[in-house]
N, CA and C atoms of all chains as a GROMACS GRO file, in nm:
protein
  606
    1MET      N    1 -14.157   4.498   7.670
    1MET     CA    2 -14.250   4.556   7.572
    1MET      C    3 -14.171   4.627   7.464
    2ALA      N    4 -14.210   4.605   7.342
    2ALA     CA    5 -14.136   4.664   7.230
    2ALA      C    6 -14.162   4.814   7.222
    3ASP      N    7 -14.057   4.887   7.183
    3ASP     CA    8 -14.070   5.031   7.166
    3ASP      C    9 -14.136   5.060   7.032
    4GLU      N   10 -14.261   5.110   7.035
    4GLU     CA   11 -14.334   5.129   6.909
    4GLU      C   12 -14.290   5.255   6.836
    5THR      N   13 -14.219   5.343   6.908
    5THR     CA   14 -14.176   5.466   6.841
    5THR      C   15 -14.047   5.446   6.761
    6ALA      N   16 -13.982   5.334   6.788
    6ALA     CA   17 -13.856   5.309   6.716
    6ALA      C   18 -13.883   5.280   6.569
    7ALA      N   19 -13.792   5.325   6.482
    7ALA     CA   20 -13.807   5.300   6.340
    7ALA      C   21 -13.787   5.152   6.312
    8PRO      N   22 -13.863   5.096   6.216
    8PRO     CA   23 -13.843   4.955   6.184
    8PRO      C   24 -13.704   4.931   6.128
    9ALA      N   25 -13.654   4.810   6.152
    9ALA     CA   26 -13.519   4.778   6.102
    9ALA      C   27 -13.516   4.787   5.950
   10ALA      N   28 -13.408   4.844   5.898
   10ALA     CA   29 -13.396   4.860   5.754
   10ALA      C   30 -13.377   4.724   5.688
   11PRO      N   31 -13.442   4.704   5.574
   11PRO     CA   32 -13.423   4.577   5.504
   11PRO      C   33 -13.279   4.564   5.456
   12PRO      N   34 -13.231   4.440   5.435
   12PRO     CA   35 -13.091   4.420   5.396
   12PRO      C   36 -13.052   4.497   5.270
   13GLN      N   37 -13.147   4.509   5.175
   13GLN     CA   38 -13.116   4.579   5.050
   13GLN      C   39 -13.078   4.725   5.077
   14ASP      N   40 -13.155   4.788   5.169
   14ASP     CA   41 -13.129   4.928   5.202
   14ASP      C   42 -12.993   4.945   5.268
   15SER      N   43 -12.963   4.856   5.363
   15SER     CA   44 -12.836   4.870   5.434
   15SER      C   45 -12.718   4.847   5.338
   16ARG      N   46 -12.738   4.757   5.238
   16ARG     CA   47 -12.630   4.732   5.142
   16ARG      C   48 -12.610   4.855   5.052
   17SER      N   49 -12.720   4.916   5.008
   17SER     CA   50 -12.705   5.033   4.923
   17SER      C   51 -12.650   5.151   5.002
   18GLU      N   52 -12.683   5.156   5.130
   18GLU     CA   53 -12.628   5.262   5.216
   18GLU      C   54 -12.476   5.242   5.230
   19ALA      N   55 -12.434   5.118   5.247
   19ALA     CA   56 -12.290   5.089   5.258
   19ALA      C   57 -12.220   5.123   5.127
   20MET      N   58 -12.286   5.092   5.016
   20MET     CA   59 -12.228   5.124   4.884
   20MET      C   60 -12.214   5.275   4.867
   21ALA      N   61 -12.316   5.349   4.912
   21ALA     CA   62 -12.310   5.495   4.903
   21ALA      C   63 -12.194   5.548   4.986
   22PHE      N   64 -12.172   5.488   5.102
   22PHE     CA   65 -12.062   5.530   5.189
   22PHE      C   66 -11.928   5.505   5.121
   23VAL      N   67 -11.917   5.387   5.059
   23VAL     CA   68 -11.792   5.354   4.986
   23VAL      C   69 -11.768   5.454   4.874
   24ILE      N   70 -11.875   5.488   4.804
   24ILE     CA   71 -11.862   5.585   4.693
   24ILE      C   72 -11.819   5.722   4.746
   25GLY      N   73 -11.876   5.762   4.860
   25GLY     CA   74 -11.837   5.890   4.920
   25GLY      C   75 -11.690   5.890   4.959
   26VAL      N   76 -11.644   5.780   5.020
   26VAL     CA   77 -11.503   5.772   5.062
   26VAL      C   78 -11.411   5.769   4.939
   27ALA      N   79 -11.454   5.696   4.835
   27ALA     CA   80 -11.374   5.691   4.712
   27ALA      C   81 -11.362   5.830   4.650
   28GLY      N   82 -11.474   5.905   4.654
   28GLY     CA   83 -11.473   6.042   4.601
   28GLY      C   84 -11.382   6.133   4.681
   29TRP      N   85 -11.370   6.106   4.810
   29TRP     CA   86 -11.278   6.187   4.892
   29TRP      C   87 -11.133   6.149   4.862
   30LEU      N   88 -11.105   6.019   4.853
   30LEU     CA   89 -10.967   5.974   4.833
   30LEU      C   90 -10.911   6.019   4.698
   31VAL      N   91 -10.988   5.999   4.592
   31VAL     CA   92 -10.946   6.042   4.458
   31VAL      C   93 -11.055   6.134   4.403
   32PRO      N   94 -11.026   6.263   4.392
   32PRO     CA   95 -11.128   6.356   4.344
   32PRO      C   96 -11.193   6.309   4.213
   33GLY      N   97 -11.324   6.301   4.213
   33GLY     CA   98 -11.398   6.262   4.093
   33GLY      C   99 -11.429   6.113   4.085
   34LEU      N  100 -11.361   6.032   4.166
   34LEU     CA  101 -11.382   5.886   4.157
   34LEU      C  102 -11.524   5.847   4.200
   35GLY      N  103 -11.577   5.916   4.299
   35GLY     CA  104 -11.713   5.887   4.344
   35GLY      C  105 -11.814   5.904   4.232
   36HIS      N  106 -11.802   6.014   4.159
   36HIS     CA  107 -11.893   6.038   4.046
   36HIS      C  108 -11.864   5.942   3.932
   37ALA      N  109 -11.737   5.908   3.913
   37ALA     CA  110 -11.702   5.812   3.806
   37ALA      C  111 -11.767   5.676   3.833
   38LEU      N  112 -11.769   5.635   3.959
   38LEU     CA  113 -11.832   5.506   3.993
   38LEU      C  114 -11.982   5.509   3.966
   39LEU      N  115 -12.039   5.630   3.970
   39LEU     CA  116 -12.182   5.645   3.941
   39LEU      C  117 -12.206   5.675   3.793
   40LYS      N  118 -12.098   5.669   3.714
   40LYS     CA  119 -12.103   5.697   3.570
   40LYS      C  120 -12.147   5.841   3.538
   41MET      N  121 -12.117   5.931   3.629
   41MET     CA  122 -12.141   6.074   3.604
   41MET      C  123 -12.009   6.131   3.554
   42TRP      N  124 -11.980   6.108   3.426
   42TRP     CA  125 -11.847   6.136   3.374
   42TRP      C  126 -11.812   6.284   3.372
   43GLY      N  127 -11.910   6.368   3.337
   43GLY     CA  128 -11.884   6.513   3.333
   43GLY      C  129 -11.844   6.566   3.469
   44ARG      N  130 -11.921   6.527   3.569
   44ARG     CA  131 -11.892   6.574   3.705
   44ARG      C  132 -11.760   6.517   3.755
   45ALA      N  133 -11.735   6.391   3.721
   45ALA     CA  134 -11.609   6.328   3.764
   45ALA      C  135 -11.490   6.403   3.705
   46THR      N  136 -11.497   6.432   3.575
   46THR     CA  137 -11.387   6.503   3.509
   46THR      C  138 -11.370   6.643   3.568
   47ALA      N  139 -11.483   6.711   3.587
   47ALA     CA  140 -11.476   6.848   3.640
   47ALA      C  141 -11.414   6.849   3.780
   48CYS      N  142 -11.454   6.755   3.864
   48CYS     CA  143 -11.400   6.749   4.001
   48CYS      C  144 -11.250   6.720   3.997
   49PHE      N  145 -11.213   6.621   3.918
   49PHE     CA  146 -11.072   6.581   3.910
   49PHE      C  147 -10.986   6.698   3.864
   50LEU      N  148 -11.030   6.764   3.757
   50LEU     CA  149 -10.949   6.871   3.699
   50LEU      C  150 -10.945   6.995   3.788
   51THR      N  151 -11.060   7.035   3.841
   51THR     CA  152 -11.060   7.158   3.922
   51THR      C  153 -10.983   7.139   4.053
   52VAL      N  154 -11.006   7.028   4.121
   52VAL     CA  155 -10.934   7.002   4.246
   52VAL      C  156 -10.785   6.984   4.217
   53GLY      N  157 -10.754   6.909   4.111
   53GLY     CA  158 -10.614   6.887   4.074
   53GLY      C  159 -10.543   7.017   4.040
   54LEU      N  160 -10.608   7.103   3.960
   54LEU     CA  161 -10.546   7.230   3.922
   54LEU      C  162 -10.527   7.320   4.044
   55LEU      N  163 -10.626   7.322   4.133
   55LEU     CA  164 -10.613   7.406   4.253
   55LEU      C  165 -10.495   7.359   4.338
   56VAL      N  166 -10.479   7.227   4.348
   56VAL     CA  167 -10.367   7.172   4.428
   56VAL      C  168 -10.233   7.206   4.362
   57ILE      N  169 -10.224   7.186   4.231
   57ILE     CA  170 -10.098   7.213   4.161
   57ILE      C  171 -10.063   7.362   4.168
   58LEU      N  172 -10.164   7.448   4.144
   58LEU     CA  173 -10.140   7.592   4.151
   58LEU      C  174 -10.104   7.634   4.294
   59GLY      N  175 -10.178   7.581   4.391
   59GLY     CA  176 -10.153   7.617   4.531
   59GLY      C  177 -10.013   7.580   4.575
   60ALA      N  178  -9.971   7.459   4.540
   60ALA     CA  179  -9.836   7.414   4.577
   60ALA      C  180  -9.732   7.490   4.496
   61GLY      N  181  -9.764   7.517   4.368
   61GLY     CA  182  -9.671   7.591   4.281
   61GLY      C  183  -9.652   7.734   4.327
   62MET      N  184  -9.754   7.790   4.391
   62MET     CA  185  -9.744   7.927   4.443
   62MET      C  186  -9.682   7.928   4.582
   63ARG      N  187  -9.636   7.813   4.624
   63ARG     CA  188  -9.572   7.794   4.754
   63ARG      C  189  -9.664   7.828   4.871
   64GLY      N  190  -9.788   7.780   4.857
   64GLY     CA  191  -9.883   7.795   4.967
   64GLY      C  192  -9.847   7.701   5.080
   65ASN      N  193  -9.907   7.724   5.195
   65ASN     CA  194  -9.877   7.643   5.313
   65ASN      C  195  -9.954   7.512   5.308
   66VAL      N  196  -9.882   7.400   5.299
   66VAL     CA  197  -9.946   7.268   5.309
   66VAL      C  198  -9.934   7.228   5.456
   67PHE      N  199 -10.046   7.237   5.528
   67PHE     CA  200 -10.042   7.215   5.673
   67PHE      C  201 -10.015   7.068   5.706
   68THR      N  202  -9.951   7.048   5.820
   68THR     CA  203  -9.926   6.911   5.868
   68THR      C  204 -10.000   6.890   6.000
   69SER      N  205  -9.996   6.768   6.049
   69SER     CA  206 -10.069   6.735   6.172
   69SER      C  207 -10.003   6.797   6.296
   70THR      N  208  -9.883   6.850   6.279
   70THR     CA  209  -9.811   6.906   6.394
   70THR      C  210  -9.831   7.057   6.403
   71GLY      N  211  -9.954   7.101   6.383
   71GLY     CA  212  -9.983   7.244   6.386
   71GLY      C  213  -9.972   7.302   6.527
   72ASN      N  214  -9.948   7.434   6.533
   72ASN     CA  215  -9.930   7.499   6.663
   72ASN      C  216 -10.060   7.550   6.722
   73ASP      N  217 -10.153   7.587   6.636
   73ASP     CA  218 -10.278   7.645   6.688
   73ASP      C  219 -10.398   7.591   6.610
   74ALA      N  220 -10.515   7.645   6.647
   74ALA     CA  221 -10.641   7.596   6.588
   74ALA      C  222 -10.646   7.622   6.438
   75PHE      N  223 -10.589   7.735   6.396
   75PHE     CA  224 -10.592   7.767   6.253
   75PHE      C  225 -10.510   7.666   6.172
   76ASP      N  226 -10.397   7.625   6.229
   76ASP     CA  227 -10.316   7.523   6.162
   76ASP      C  228 -10.393   7.391   6.152
   77SER      N  229 -10.462   7.356   6.261
   77SER     CA  230 -10.538   7.231   6.262
   77SER      C  231 -10.652   7.237   6.160
   78LEU      N  232 -10.721   7.352   6.154
   78LEU     CA  233 -10.829   7.366   6.058
   78LEU      C  234 -10.775   7.362   5.915
   79GLY      N  235 -10.660   7.425   5.896
   79GLY     CA  236 -10.595   7.422   5.765
   79GLY      C  237 -10.557   7.281   5.725
   80TYR      N  238 -10.510   7.206   5.823
   80TYR     CA  239 -10.473   7.065   5.797
   80TYR      C  240 -10.596   6.984   5.757
   81LEU      N  241 -10.706   7.005   5.828
   81LEU     CA  242 -10.830   6.934   5.794
   81LEU      C  243 -10.876   6.970   5.653
   82ALA      N  244 -10.867   7.100   5.621
   82ALA     CA  245 -10.908   7.144   5.487
   82ALA      C  246 -10.817   7.082   5.381
   83ASP      N  247 -10.687   7.081   5.407
   83ASP     CA  248 -10.592   7.024   5.310
   83ASP      C  249 -10.615   6.873   5.295
   84LEU      N  250 -10.648   6.807   5.405
   84LEU     CA  251 -10.674   6.663   5.399
   84LEU      C  252 -10.794   6.630   5.312
   85GLY      N  253 -10.882   6.729   5.296
   85GLY     CA  254 -11.001   6.710   5.212
   85GLY      C  255 -10.968   6.672   5.070
   86THR      N  256 -10.847   6.702   5.026
   86THR     CA  257 -10.810   6.667   4.887
   86THR      C  258 -10.776   6.518   4.873
   87GLY      N  259 -10.778   6.444   4.984
   87GLY     CA  260 -10.751   6.300   4.978
   87GLY      C  261 -10.607   6.272   4.939
   88THR      N  262 -10.590   6.188   4.837
   88THR     CA  263 -10.453   6.152   4.797
   88THR      C  264 -10.378   6.270   4.735
   89PHE      N  265 -10.452   6.371   4.690
   89PHE     CA  266 -10.386   6.487   4.632
   89PHE      C  267 -10.308   6.567   4.737
   90TYR      N  268 -10.337   6.540   4.865
   90TYR     CA  269 -10.260   6.604   4.972
   90TYR      C  270 -10.113   6.561   4.960
   91LEU      N  271 -10.094   6.432   4.929
   91LEU     CA  272  -9.957   6.381   4.913
   91LEU      C  273  -9.891   6.444   4.790
   92LEU      N  274  -9.972   6.466   4.687
   92LEU     CA  275  -9.920   6.532   4.566
   92LEU      C  276  -9.872   6.673   4.602
   93ALA      N  277  -9.953   6.745   4.680
   93ALA     CA  278  -9.914   6.881   4.720
   93ALA      C  279  -9.785   6.878   4.801
   94ARG      N  280  -9.773   6.781   4.890
   94ARG     CA  281  -9.651   6.771   4.972
   94ARG      C  282  -9.529   6.742   4.884
   95SER      N  283  -9.549   6.657   4.784
   95SER     CA  284  -9.436   6.621   4.699
   95SER      C  285  -9.398   6.734   4.603
   96LEU      N  286  -9.497   6.816   4.563
   96LEU     CA  287  -9.467   6.926   4.472
   96LEU      C  288  -9.394   7.040   4.542
   97GLU      N  289  -9.423   7.057   4.670
   97GLU     CA  290  -9.367   7.171   4.740
   97GLU      C  291  -9.235   7.134   4.806
   98THR      N  292  -9.135   7.117   4.721
   98THR     CA  293  -9.005   7.072   4.772
   98THR      C  294  -8.931   7.182   4.848
   99LYS      N  295  -8.960   7.308   4.813
   99LYS     CA  296  -8.888   7.420   4.875
   99LYS      C  297  -8.957   7.470   5.001
  100GLY      N  298  -9.070   7.412   5.034
  100GLY     CA  299  -9.144   7.458   5.152
  100GLY      C  300  -9.230   7.578   5.120
  101ALA      N  301  -9.315   7.615   5.216
  101ALA     CA  302  -9.408   7.726   5.193
  101ALA      C  303  -9.335   7.860   5.202
  102ASP      N  304  -9.390   7.960   5.132
  102ASP     CA  305  -9.336   8.095   5.141
  102ASP      C  306  -9.455   8.191   5.142
  103VAL      N  307  -9.504   8.218   5.261
  103VAL     CA  308  -9.620   8.307   5.272
  103VAL      C  309  -9.578   8.451   5.301
  104SER      N  310  -9.448   8.481   5.278
  104SER     CA  311  -9.404   8.619   5.294
  104SER      C  312  -9.447   8.703   5.174
  105HIS      N  313  -9.488   8.636   5.067
  105HIS     CA  314  -9.540   8.706   4.949
  105HIS      C  315  -9.688   8.674   4.935
  106ALA      N  316  -9.758   8.762   4.864
  106ALA     CA  317  -9.903   8.745   4.848
  106ALA      C  318  -9.935   8.614   4.778
  107ARG      N  319  -9.850   8.574   4.682
  107ARG     CA  320  -9.882   8.452   4.605
  107ARG      C  321  -9.880   8.328   4.695
  108GLY      N  322  -9.793   8.328   4.796
  108GLY     CA  323  -9.791   8.216   4.890
  108GLY      C  324  -9.920   8.209   4.970
  109ASP      N  325  -9.968   8.328   5.007
  109ASP     CA  326 -10.095   8.335   5.080
  109ASP      C  327 -10.210   8.286   4.992
  110TYR      N  328 -10.207   8.330   4.865
  110TYR     CA  329 -10.307   8.282   4.770
  110TYR      C  330 -10.298   8.129   4.756
  111GLY      N  331 -10.176   8.081   4.749
  111GLY     CA  332 -10.156   7.936   4.735
  111GLY      C  333 -10.217   7.858   4.850
  112THR      N  334 -10.201   7.912   4.972
  112THR     CA  335 -10.261   7.848   5.089
  112THR      C  336 -10.412   7.839   5.074
  113ARG      N  337 -10.473   7.947   5.024
  113ARG     CA  338 -10.620   7.949   5.004
  113ARG      C  339 -10.659   7.851   4.894
  114PHE      N  340 -10.579   7.844   4.789
  114PHE     CA  341 -10.608   7.751   4.679
  114PHE      C  342 -10.612   7.608   4.732
  115LEU      N  343 -10.514   7.574   4.814
  115LEU     CA  344 -10.506   7.437   4.867
  115LEU      C  345 -10.624   7.406   4.959
  116ALA      N  346 -10.657   7.501   5.046
  116ALA     CA  347 -10.769   7.479   5.138
  116ALA      C  348 -10.900   7.469   5.060
  117THR      N  349 -10.914   7.553   4.958
  117THR     CA  350 -11.036   7.550   4.877
  117THR      C  351 -11.048   7.417   4.802
  118ALA      N  352 -10.935   7.368   4.752
  118ALA     CA  353 -10.937   7.238   4.683
  118ALA      C  354 -10.991   7.129   4.775
  119GLY      N  355 -10.946   7.131   4.902
  119GLY     CA  356 -10.991   7.031   4.998
  119GLY      C  357 -11.139   7.040   5.027
  120VAL      N  358 -11.184   7.162   5.052
  120VAL     CA  359 -11.326   7.180   5.086
  120VAL      C  360 -11.414   7.147   4.965
  121LEU      N  361 -11.368   7.188   4.847
  121LEU     CA  362 -11.443   7.158   4.725
  121LEU      C  363 -11.454   7.007   4.703
  122ASN      N  364 -11.345   6.937   4.729
  122ASN     CA  365 -11.347   6.791   4.712
  122ASN      C  366 -11.439   6.724   4.814
  123LEU      N  367 -11.442   6.777   4.936
  123LEU     CA  368 -11.535   6.722   5.036
  123LEU      C  369 -11.679   6.744   4.992
  124LEU      N  370 -11.705   6.862   4.935
  124LEU     CA  371 -11.840   6.891   4.884
  124LEU      C  372 -11.877   6.794   4.772
  125ALA      N  373 -11.781   6.770   4.682
  125ALA     CA  374 -11.806   6.678   4.570
  125ALA      C  375 -11.828   6.535   4.620
  126ALA      N  376 -11.750   6.495   4.721
  126ALA     CA  377 -11.765   6.359   4.777
  126ALA      C  378 -11.902   6.344   4.842
  127LEU      N  379 -11.945   6.449   4.912
  127LEU     CA  380 -12.078   6.447   4.976
  127LEU      C  381 -12.186   6.442   4.869
  128HIS      N  382 -12.165   6.513   4.760
  128HIS     CA  383 -12.260   6.512   4.648
  128HIS      C  384 -12.271   6.372   4.589
  129ALA      N  385 -12.157   6.307   4.571
  129ALA     CA  386 -12.156   6.170   4.516
  129ALA      C  387 -12.228   6.074   4.612
  130TYR      N  388 -12.203   6.093   4.742
  130TYR     CA  389 -12.268   6.008   4.844
  130TYR      C  390 -12.420   6.024   4.838
  131GLU      N  391 -12.466   6.148   4.829
  131GLU     CA  392 -12.610   6.173   4.823
  131GLU      C  393 -12.670   6.117   4.694
  132ALA      N  394 -12.597   6.133   4.585
  132ALA     CA  395 -12.645   6.079   4.457
  132ALA      C  396 -12.655   5.927   4.464
  133ALA      N  397 -12.558   5.864   4.529
  133ALA     CA  398 -12.559   5.717   4.541
  133ALA      C  399 -12.675   5.669   4.629
  134ARG      N  400 -12.716   5.755   4.722
  134ARG     CA  401 -12.830   5.719   4.809
  134ARG      C  402 -12.964   5.741   4.739
  135GLY      N  403 -12.958   5.796   4.618
  135GLY     CA  404 -13.081   5.816   4.542
  135GLY      C  405 -13.142   5.952   4.556
  136ARG      N  406 -13.072   6.040   4.627
  136ARG     CA  407 -13.122   6.179   4.634
  136ARG      C  408 -13.106   6.244   4.499
  137LYS      N  409 -13.188   6.345   4.472
  137LYS     CA  410 -13.180   6.415   4.345
  137LYS      C  411 -13.046   6.487   4.335
  138ALA      N  412 -12.975   6.463   4.228
  138ALA     CA  413 -12.842   6.525   4.212
  138ALA      C  414 -12.826   6.580   4.072
  139MET      N  415  -9.274   7.836   3.518
  139MET     CA  416  -9.263   7.828   3.664
  139MET      C  417  -9.116   7.823   3.705
  140ASN      N  418  -9.077   7.913   3.793
  140ASN     CA  419  -8.943   7.916   3.847
  140ASN      C  420  -8.940   7.828   3.974
  141PRO      N  421  -8.859   7.723   3.974
  141PRO     CA  422  -8.862   7.632   4.089
  141PRO      C  423  -8.826   7.699   4.221
  142GLU      N  424  -8.746   7.807   4.213
  142GLU     CA  425  -8.708   7.876   4.336
  142GLU      C  426  -8.825   7.958   4.391
  143MET      N  427  -8.895   8.024   4.298
  143MET     CA  428  -8.997   8.119   4.338
  143MET      C  429  -9.139   8.063   4.330
  144GLY      N  430  -9.160   7.958   4.251
  144GLY     CA  431  -9.295   7.908   4.231
  144GLY      C  432  -9.363   7.985   4.119
  145PHE      N  433  -9.494   7.961   4.100
  145PHE     CA  434  -9.569   8.034   3.998
  145PHE      C  435  -9.569   8.182   4.032
  146LYS      N  436  -9.545   8.263   3.928
  146LYS     CA  437  -9.549   8.407   3.952
  146LYS      C  438  -9.674   8.461   3.883
  147ILE      N  439  -9.779   8.476   3.958
  147ILE     CA  440  -9.900   8.533   3.900
  147ILE      C  441  -9.949   8.646   3.990
  148SER      N  442 -10.015   8.743   3.927
  148SER     CA  443 -10.057   8.863   3.999
  148SER      C  444 -10.183   8.836   4.081
  149HIS      N  445 -10.223   8.935   4.158
  149HIS     CA  446 -10.346   8.925   4.238
  149HIS      C  447 -10.466   8.899   4.147
  150LEU      N  448 -10.473   8.980   4.039
  150LEU     CA  449 -10.589   8.969   3.949
  150LEU      C  450 -10.592   8.832   3.882
  151GLN      N  451 -10.475   8.784   3.839
  151GLN     CA  452 -10.470   8.652   3.775
  151GLN      C  453 -10.509   8.542   3.875
  152SER      N  454 -10.464   8.556   3.999
  152SER     CA  455 -10.500   8.458   4.102
  152SER      C  456 -10.651   8.456   4.123
  153MET      N  457 -10.710   8.575   4.132
  153MET     CA  458 -10.853   8.585   4.154
  153MET      C  459 -10.930   8.526   4.035
  154LEU      N  460 -10.882   8.556   3.915
  154LEU     CA  461 -10.948   8.505   3.794
  154LEU      C  462 -10.942   8.352   3.790
  155LEU      N  463 -10.824   8.298   3.816
  155LEU     CA  464 -10.809   8.152   3.815
  155LEU      C  465 -10.900   8.086   3.918
  156PHE      N  466 -10.899   8.143   4.037
  156PHE     CA  467 -10.982   8.090   4.146
  156PHE      C  468 -11.129   8.093   4.104
  157ALA      N  469 -11.174   8.209   4.053
  157ALA     CA  470 -11.315   8.226   4.016
  157ALA      C  471 -11.354   8.129   3.905
  158VAL      N  472 -11.268   8.114   3.804
  158VAL     CA  473 -11.299   8.025   3.692
  158VAL      C  474 -11.311   7.881   3.739
  159LEU      N  475 -11.213   7.835   3.817
  159LEU     CA  476 -11.212   7.694   3.860
  159LEU      C  477 -11.331   7.663   3.951
  160ILE      N  478 -11.358   7.751   4.046
  160ILE     CA  479 -11.469   7.724   4.139
  160ILE      C  480 -11.603   7.733   4.066
  161SER      N  481 -11.615   7.827   3.973
  161SER     CA  482 -11.740   7.839   3.898
  161SER      C  483 -11.766   7.713   3.816
  162ILE      N  484 -11.662   7.660   3.754
  162ILE     CA  485 -11.677   7.538   3.675
  162ILE      C  486 -11.722   7.422   3.765
  163ALA      N  487 -11.656   7.408   3.879
  163ALA     CA  488 -11.692   7.299   3.971
  163ALA      C  489 -11.835   7.313   4.019
  164PHE      N  490 -11.873   7.435   4.058
  164PHE     CA  491 -12.011   7.457   4.106
  164PHE      C  492 -12.111   7.430   3.994
  165GLY      N  493 -12.079   7.476   3.874
  165GLY     CA  494 -12.170   7.457   3.761
  165GLY      C  495 -12.195   7.310   3.733
  166PHE      N  496 -12.089   7.231   3.733
  166PHE     CA  497 -12.103   7.088   3.703
  166PHE      C  498 -12.173   7.014   3.817
  167LEU      N  499 -12.147   7.056   3.941
  167LEU     CA  500 -12.208   6.985   4.054
  167LEU      C  501 -12.355   7.018   4.072
  168SER      N  502 -12.392   7.142   4.040
  168SER     CA  503 -12.528   7.183   4.074
  168SER      C  504 -12.627   7.178   3.958
  169ARG      N  505 -12.580   7.163   3.836
  169ARG     CA  506 -12.671   7.160   3.721
  169ARG      C  507 -12.646   7.036   3.636
  170ARG      N  508 -12.752   6.990   3.569
  170ARG     CA  509 -12.741   6.868   3.489
  170ARG      C  510 -12.723   6.896   3.340
  171ARG      N  511 -12.807   6.983   3.287
  171ARG     CA  512 -12.805   7.008   3.141
  171ARG      C  513 -12.687   7.099   3.105
  172PRO      N  514 -12.626   7.072   2.988
  172PRO     CA  515 -12.509   7.152   2.947
  172PRO      C  516 -12.536   7.301   2.940
  173MET      N  517 -12.652   7.338   2.885
  173MET     CA  518 -12.683   7.481   2.871
  173MET      C  519 -12.700   7.547   3.008
  174GLU      N  520 -12.767   7.474   3.097
  174GLU     CA  521 -12.786   7.528   3.233
  174GLU      C  522 -12.650   7.543   3.304
  175ARG      N  523 -12.561   7.447   3.277
  175ARG     CA  524 -12.427   7.454   3.338
  175ARG      C  525 -12.352   7.577   3.290
  176VAL      N  526 -12.357   7.600   3.157
  176VAL     CA  527 -12.286   7.714   3.101
  176VAL      C  528 -12.339   7.844   3.161
  177LYS      N  529 -12.472   7.854   3.169
  177LYS     CA  530 -12.533   7.976   3.225
  177LYS      C  531 -12.491   7.994   3.371
  178TYR      N  532 -12.494   7.885   3.446
  178TYR     CA  533 -12.459   7.892   3.588
  178TYR      C  534 -12.312   7.931   3.605
  179ILE      N  535 -12.225   7.871   3.522
  179ILE     CA  536 -12.081   7.902   3.530
  179ILE      C  537 -12.056   8.049   3.502
  180LEU      N  538 -12.119   8.100   3.396
  180LEU     CA  539 -12.098   8.241   3.359
  180LEU      C  540 -12.152   8.335   3.467
  181TRP      N  541 -12.269   8.303   3.518
  181TRP     CA  542 -12.331   8.387   3.621
  181TRP      C  543 -12.247   8.385   3.749
  182SER      N  544 -12.202   8.266   3.787
  182SER     CA  545 -12.120   8.252   3.908
  182SER      C  546 -11.987   8.326   3.891
  183LEU      N  547 -11.928   8.313   3.774
  183LEU     CA  548 -11.800   8.381   3.746
  183LEU      C  549 -11.819   8.532   3.754
  184PHE      N  550 -11.927   8.580   3.694
  184PHE     CA  551 -11.956   8.724   3.697
  184PHE      C  552 -11.970   8.774   3.842
  185LEU      N  553 -12.044   8.698   3.923
  185LEU     CA  554 -12.063   8.739   4.063
  185LEU      C  555 -11.933   8.734   4.143
  186PHE      N  556 -11.853   8.629   4.118
  186PHE     CA  557 -11.722   8.619   4.186
  186PHE      C  558 -11.639   8.744   4.158
  187LEU      N  559 -11.632   8.780   4.029
  187LEU     CA  560 -11.548   8.894   3.990
  187LEU      C  561 -11.606   9.024   4.041
  188LEU      N  562 -11.738   9.038   4.029
  188LEU     CA  563 -11.803   9.161   4.074
  188LEU      C  564 -11.779   9.182   4.224
  189ILE      N  565 -11.801   9.078   4.302
  189ILE     CA  566 -11.786   9.088   4.448
  189ILE      C  567 -11.638   9.106   4.485
  190GLY      N  568 -11.549   9.033   4.415
  190GLY     CA  569 -11.405   9.046   4.441
  190GLY      C  570 -11.355   9.186   4.416
  191VAL      N  571 -11.390   9.241   4.298
  191VAL     CA  572 -11.346   9.377   4.264
  191VAL      C  573 -11.416   9.478   4.355
  192GLY      N  574 -11.542   9.452   4.388
  192GLY     CA  575 -11.617   9.541   4.478
  192GLY      C  576 -11.552   9.549   4.615
  193ILE      N  577 -11.516   9.433   4.670
  193ILE     CA  578 -11.450   9.433   4.802
  193ILE      C  579 -11.314   9.502   4.793
  194GLY      N  580 -11.245   9.480   4.682
  194GLY     CA  581 -11.115   9.545   4.661
  194GLY      C  582 -11.129   9.697   4.666
  195TRP      N  583 -11.228   9.749   4.595
  195TRP     CA  584 -11.249   9.895   4.596
  195TRP      C  585 -11.297   9.942   4.732
  196ALA      N  586 -11.377   9.861   4.800
  196ALA     CA  587 -11.426   9.900   4.934
  196ALA      C  588 -11.310   9.912   5.032
  197MET      N  589 -11.205   9.833   5.013
  197MET     CA  590 -11.090   9.837   5.104
  197MET      C  591 -10.989   9.945   5.064
  198TYR      N  592 -11.005  10.002   4.944
  198TYR     CA  593 -10.906  10.095   4.891
  198TYR      C  594 -10.879  10.214   4.984
  199PRO      N  595 -10.984  10.277   5.041
  199PRO     CA  596 -10.958  10.393   5.129
  199PRO      C  597 -10.872  10.359   5.251
  200PHE      N  598 -10.871  10.233   5.292
  200PHE     CA  599 -10.796  10.196   5.413
  200PHE      C  600 -10.659  10.134   5.380
  201SER      N  601 -10.621  10.137   5.252
  201SER     CA  602 -10.501  10.065   5.212
  201SER      C  603 -10.374  10.146   5.236
  202ARG      N  604 -10.386  10.271   5.273
  202ARG     CA  605 -10.265  10.350   5.298
  202ARG      C  606 -10.285  10.443   5.415
   0.00000   0.00000   0.00000
């Protein structure tokens, strides 16, 4: 007997647009602003790219901690997840910080926050692009 | 920028930069019309600075 409480299967058009929205969300995560650019939201794309990019450059320039996957505790792991939120800009941060982190000064601590904020902000922007692609009000 | 030391900016400059960048991102993400964005950015920036300076003063008695 068929389960009448189950939702009807989504039509192919819906599943394709859902897949497209997912691709846009992932693109927005990998390259800040790309998700919005694919949706032709140029202002938002530019703002995301520049703000996330500047936060990463400033954070690395201030010798903030760019966390790696070999963290010792939960805070390191959470920091790594936040840093990964910047997508490919994580590699940029790693390449900019040739001298390593220096959190013995306040600016290094600020830099760590800048980098983590860049990641979380980019995740928020990617989620926004995903929702916009799904047709939610954005 | 000194490659040995990195960017040398003060606490206030760091807070200002952070507040400006986040306010711009929030303004663009949450509002559509340019005028609404400008208003949101300015309001958000004001609140960031007000709360930041407020917390700074609230911690002042315990700083020494």
